[in-house]
C-alpha positions, 0 to 999 in steps of 0.5 A: 015389279012386285011391290015388296021388291020395289020397297026393298030396292028402294030402301037399299038405294036409300040407306046404302046409296045415301050413305055412300054418297054422303061419304063421298061428298064429304071427302070431296067438299072437304078437299075443295073447301081446304084447297079452293076456298083456303078455309081451315081444316076443321071448319072445312070438315064440319061444313062439309059433313053438314052439307053431306047430311043435306045430300043424304036426305035428298037422295033418301026422300027422292028414292021413294018419290021416283016412279022408275025405281030401276033407272034410279038405282042405275043412275045412283049406282053410276054416280057412286062408281064415278065418284069412286073412281075419281077418288084417287085424284083427291090428296089426304089433308 
């Protein structure tokens, strides 16, 4: 694969995929903190937001660290698609 195409694909996965994953993770973590741990809603939102930043940075760094970008792109797409698929199971706070 061309080096420029690989860098563009890594950047797309890092930026767009990281944002999508962190937004979905923030929703799921907030829901689980409120309903499973019985934490106050405001504290749950702040805690989930901070934890989703960690997930964003992990995905961002690993996007440039993996050797096979196509496999990484497919696996990130499947993870985000599964998270979107199960989103209707989360009820509004």
